[in-house]
C-alpha positions, 0 to 999 in steps of 0.5 A, spaced: 128 030 734 127 022 736 134 020 733 130 014 730 134 012 723 129 014 717 132 013 711 125 015 707 126 023 706 118 024 706 118 021 713 124 025 715 120 031 713 114 029 717 119 027 723 122 035 723 115 038 722 113 035 729 119 036 732 120 042 738 127 043 734 126 041 728 127 048 724 134 050 728 136 043 728 135 042 721 139 049 720 145 047 724 145 040 720 146 043 714 152 047 717 154 040 719 154 037 712 157 043 709 163 042 714 163 034 714 161 034 721 157 028 723 149 029 722 144 027 727 141 020 724 135 023 722 138 028 717 144 024 716 139 018 713 135 024 709 142 026 706 144 019 703 137 019 700 138 025 696 145 023 694 143 022 687 139 029 686 144 035 688 143 034 696 146 040 698 142 045 694 136 040 696 138 041 704 138 049 702 131 049 700 128 045 705 132 049 710 129 055 707 122 052 707 122 050 715 124 058 716 118 059 713 114 056 718 114 061 724 107 062 725 105 054 727 107 050 733 110 043 732 104 041 735 100 044 730 104 042 724 104 034 727 096 035 728 095 037 721 099 031 718 096 026 723 089 027 719 092 023 714 093 016 714 100 013 714 100 012 707 097 019 705 102 022 709 108 020 706 105 021 699 103 028 701 110 030 705 113 027 698 109 032 694 111 037 698 118 035 698 118 035 690 115 042 690 120 045 695 126 042 692 125 042 685 123 050 685 128 054 680 130 059 686 131 057 693 128 064 695 121 060 693 122 055 698 121 060 704 115 063 700 112 056 700 114 055 707 110 061 709 104 058 705 104 051 708 104 055 714 098 059 713 095 052 711 096 049 717 093 055 721 087 054 717 088 061 713 088 058 707 084 052 704 088 046 702 087 047 695 088 054 695 095 054 698 097 048 693 095 052 688 099 059 690 105 054 691 104 052 684 104 059 682 110 061 686 114 055 683 112 057 675 114 065 676 120 068 676 122 070 682 124 078 680 116 078 677 114 076 684 118 081 688 113 086 683 107 084 685 105 089 690 105 094 685 099 091 682 095 093 688 092 098 683 091 098 676 099 098 673 100 100 666 106 096 663 109 097 656 106 092 651 113 089 650 114 088 657 113 081 659 112 081 666 104 082 666 103 077 662 108 072 666 104 074 672 097 073 669 099 066 666 101 064 674 094 066 675 096 072 680 094 078 676 089 079 670 089 084 664 084 090 665 085 094 659 089 096 653 092 102 650 094 101 643 097 108 643 098 112 636 101 112 629 103 119 628 111 121 630 111 122 638 106 118 640 106 113 645 107 106 644 101 101 646 101 099 654 097 094 658 094 094 665 093 089 670 091 088 677 091 083 682 087 077 682 084 074 688 089 069 688 094 074 687 092 078 694 092 072 698 099 071 696 101 077 698 098 077 704 100 070 706 107 068 702 111 072 707 116 078 704 118 078 697 125 081 696 131 081 691 136 079 696 
């Protein structure tokens, strides 16, 4: 941390990403915020900037996101951000903050962190990484938890919305339909789904997805 007084939350995130103690300091700062203790100036300024939009929940989401950045070093993250001009860097960070803090489940924030990490490490091209981030944001977390079960064609009842929901997110594709029978005792209609390439990439780079 540099201790600079940064009131823009996008710049604060950029500062934290490039800090050797960014992740741990952010987590400690969140606990301090909850207890009413004084915060380091960079985090204090960011918290004040969030005061109109449920600051505490946003801090939880950002902390979860930072916990997902385990593969890249602070220097790698700083180098990644430095490839943008100052204006584009701030817009990039603002868009990233928006995706993290508007997700409907804080568990998604850590998955977004894992995907961002893969982008920094060049494991994922930027357009694919952001498409995956958007797929995570649009999906129901409990559906994402079951994604690995679609590695082989998985059959679900037609009335089960899970396959369709993941298909809308681009993570699985319908591979077959069984309309069932009309005679008494015959089985009801089912659908089969399998992972798309996007779904495979999410399982590979999105980190563990668990019901917790």
